[in-house]
C-alpha positions as CSV (number, residue, x, y, z in Angstrom):
1,M,-0.1,-0.1,0.1
2,M,1.2,3.4,-0.9
3,P,1.9,6.0,1.9
4,D,0.0,9.1,1.9
5,E,2.2,11.8,0.4
6,N,2.2,14.1,3.5
7,K,3.2,10.9,5.5
8,I,6.3,9.4,4.0
9,P,8.4,7.4,6.2
10,P,12.1,9.0,6.9
11,G,14.5,7.0,4.5
12,P,18.1,6.6,4.6
13,L,20.4,9.6,6.1
14,G,20.6,12.2,2.8
15,T,17.5,11.0,1.1
16,I,14.2,12.5,0.7
17,G,11.0,10.1,0.1
18,E,9.0,10.9,-2.9
19,I,6.3,9.0,-4.9
20,R,7.6,8.9,-8.5
21,Q,6.1,7.3,-11.7
22,P,8.2,4.8,-13.3
23,Y,9.6,7.0,-16.0
24,D,10.7,9.5,-13.7
25,L,13.0,7.3,-11.7
26,K,16.6,7.5,-12.0
27,L,19.9,5.3,-11.2
28,G,20.8,5.6,-7.7
29,D,17.1,5.9,-6.5
30,M,16.7,3.8,-2.9
31,I,13.8,1.8,-3.2
32,H,12.9,0.2,0.3
33,F,12.1,-3.8,0.8
34,D,12.1,-5.9,3.5
35,G,13.8,-3.3,5.9
36,V,16.3,-2.8,3.5
37,F,17.1,-0.2,1.1
38,F,18.2,-0.8,-2.0
39,P,19.8,1.7,-4.9
40,I,18.6,1.2,-8.3
41,T,22.4,0.4,-10.5
42,D,20.2,-0.5,-13.9
43,M,16.7,-0.4,-15.4
44,A,15.2,-1.2,-18.5
45,Q,12.4,-0.4,-20.4
46,A,9.2,-2.7,-20.3
47,R,5.3,-2.7,-21.6
48,G,3.3,0.0,-21.3
49,G,5.5,2.6,-19.6
50,A,6.9,-0.1,-17.1
51,R,10.3,-0.3,-15.8
52,V,12.2,-3.6,-14.6
53,L,14.7,-2.1,-12.0
54,H,18.1,-3.9,-11.5
55,F,19.8,-3.9,-7.9
56,R,23.0,-5.2,-7.0
57,S,22.0,-7.7,-4.1
58,R,18.3,-8.1,-5.3
59,E,16.4,-9.6,-7.9
60,P,14.9,-7.3,-10.3
61,Y,11.6,-5.9,-9.6
62,L,9.0,-4.2,-12.3
63,V,7.4,-1.1,-11.4
64,T,4.1,-0.5,-13.5
65,G,2.6,2.3,-11.3
66,P,3.7,5.4,-8.8
67,T,6.4,3.8,-6.3
68,L,7.9,5.5,-3.3
69,V,11.7,6.2,-3.6
70,Y,13.9,7.8,-1.7
71,R,16.5,10.1,-3.9
72,P,19.2,11.6,-2.3
73,V,19.4,15.3,-1.7
74,E,21.3,17.0,-4.1
75,L,23.3,19.5,-1.9
76,N,24.5,22.3,-4.5
77,G,22.4,25.0,-3.8
78,L,24.2,27.4,-6.0
79,K,23.6,27.3,-9.8
80,G,25.7,29.2,-12.5
81,T,29.3,30.4,-11.5
82,I,31.8,29.2,-9.2
83,R,33.9,32.0,-8.2
84,F,37.6,31.2,-6.6
85,V,39.1,33.0,-4.2
86,S,42.4,33.0,-3.2
87,T,43.6,33.4,0.6
88,V,47.4,34.2,-0.6
89,H,47.8,37.9,-0.7
90,P,50.8,39.4,-2.9
91,A,54.0,40.5,-1.0
């Protein structure tokens, strides 16, 4: 049973839980099975827009509809130009 979007249980540190469609899944997203979080290592397209997800230590899993995944949080809040500031002052 899919949890309510406002009551998603916490996941691994550094991730955020989101309900995603099969077409919106990414490599590295984590899916919870039997108390363990497995990152997606590969995926393949299946009929009707479904996806077959592959994991390192688990059998493949077929996703046909919205699924709860835990995606690593992107910590880069500054997009655009990175400025280098030198702390060495000329003599």
